[in-house]
C-alpha angles and dihedrals in degrees: 000000000000113000108250090216092064092056128085097252091049091050093047090047093051091045087051095049093048092048096046092046090049088046091049090049093052090042092050089048091051093046092045089051091048091048094045088050091050093048090049091049090050093050091050092054089054090046096047091045089055092050090050092052091049088049091057091046090052090053093051092046089051094051096046100033090209098134148008131269092247090052091052093048092047093052093048092050090048089054093047100043094105091052094055095236121128130194138211138170121222131192115193091340090310120116112230100171143358136052114343090214090069108096122215109249093202100229136041111275135049129306140162111243132190134038123311113285094024101051121145124211110225132183126194139192133175123243114182107302092344138084114219110207124189119186143170141184109271091211084226093162094058091043089051093055090045094049092048090049091047093049094048088049092051091049093048095044092046093051094046094051091042093047095047095047094043092057090061097038094046089049088052091045094052095038092103090051091047090052091047091053091053091051094049091047090055090058118114111225093212093048111030117194112203096178096087088062096051101085117070121228101210100259112111101214094043091045089054091053091046093052089050091050092048094053093045095049091046090055088045094049090049091049093048091049088051091050091049091052090046092049092049093045094049091047089055096044097046100038095066102049091043090052092048091047089054094047092048091049093050091045092052090047090055095046088049098047092117088063097062096191096049092043092050091049091051092048091051087048088050089052095048090049086055093050092047090051091050090049093047091048091049094047091052093045091053091050089066119082110246093240090052096057107117117210141136110262117220138167103273128188104221093198090059091053090049089050092050095047093050090045089058093053120102116265096258093051094041091056090057094054121088114192118199115183116186091170141007090255097220109203135168110245153093116300094214095049093046091049087054090051095052093043094052092043093051091042091052092054094045091049096051098039136054089192127090116282122222123205114195124188117192144158123243127178102300090338138094118208134195117191123189114197130188132163095226130131090294128214130283111255091232090059103043088099097043095052088079091059115102115262094005114130124192088208108035092168090072124067097229102140137297100295095255102109098083090037089060091045090055092043098050092044092053091048089056092049093257134102139223126220141159117244120233103254133162097223130033122338140292121200117194126193118190129191136176110262121248091256097046093046090055090050104041109015133078115232113256117263116270 
């Protein structure tokens, strides 16, 4: 499973979460600073109002001389006890009356005094030779916790909203790229179709990629078409002279049968020409993409082809092959190609095993299967896929052909809408070739190109 964080949607989502969380943190810091400033301004107005009131009381006391400064301060502090404001009177930094808790701010105006978490907000004003100071507890500890909770809440809410919204937005943003991926995944390597990439979708970056894919697939399609024409022309040009060479060698061998040595050498040369013709035909056949093979599809009984191939074997090889046909195995295909498939599959088993070989044809739901089983040395599990590659041999130390037999088997199977694979067995090998049945091919498969 692909890690979602490595995709564009995941990366955009993580970026959105981080950016919105950072934005929420900055916004909360600005909001906290603004709230703190407003709280301080409100406190300053209250404190300065208290100093103004005290200044009025002091003037009245000085006029009437009916009390002392200490008494005046005590009366005012008593009246303000419920408000949390405390007053003191200083003269040259020396407190002469009022609450001893009230600090001296040093200058007229307002300031926060004390260490963090226990600060006091104090405001001072001069009155004649005195400095009137009003102070109150800023409740900074409570505010600090409030600000912390508010900041965390802002970050969490911002990240949640940003993450939830960005998932939908990023999916919408990358939808053209996802659709492009699906279209590209559906392309067949042996028959590319550039047309689906021709029309733009309105997204500049995706359209640039679509245009590049369209041009690349167009060149690839033209190149494959040229290769198909070359293979077809080469097959036509090489098949005829090789056939003539084989015929002339066989004729010379017949005419010189009285000279045993010459006749035998000519027969060997004719056999090599036959082998060369078969090899050339195989190479040209493998050069064509499986979906480009042109043949007339007929209802073919796979069991009949198996019996014919086994019948054409030499006596020694024929005795080693056991044929089991549970059904006719009707498939839609070309008899020549299917005969080549069965012959190469059986020959491969006979070459690599000295034990009996069993060929089993059976019907499955909408499928026809042919399995070829032997008890030979088997194939390494790491090589079961590579054995269908041209010129690859699982046992290169043995001179057992050119490595084209199984490649032809897989190629013909794919051309008929089927597949070939080796089963996982403990001893020997079991090659299974599967085709769509005749009925299912009529219902679901398009007829091969002609």
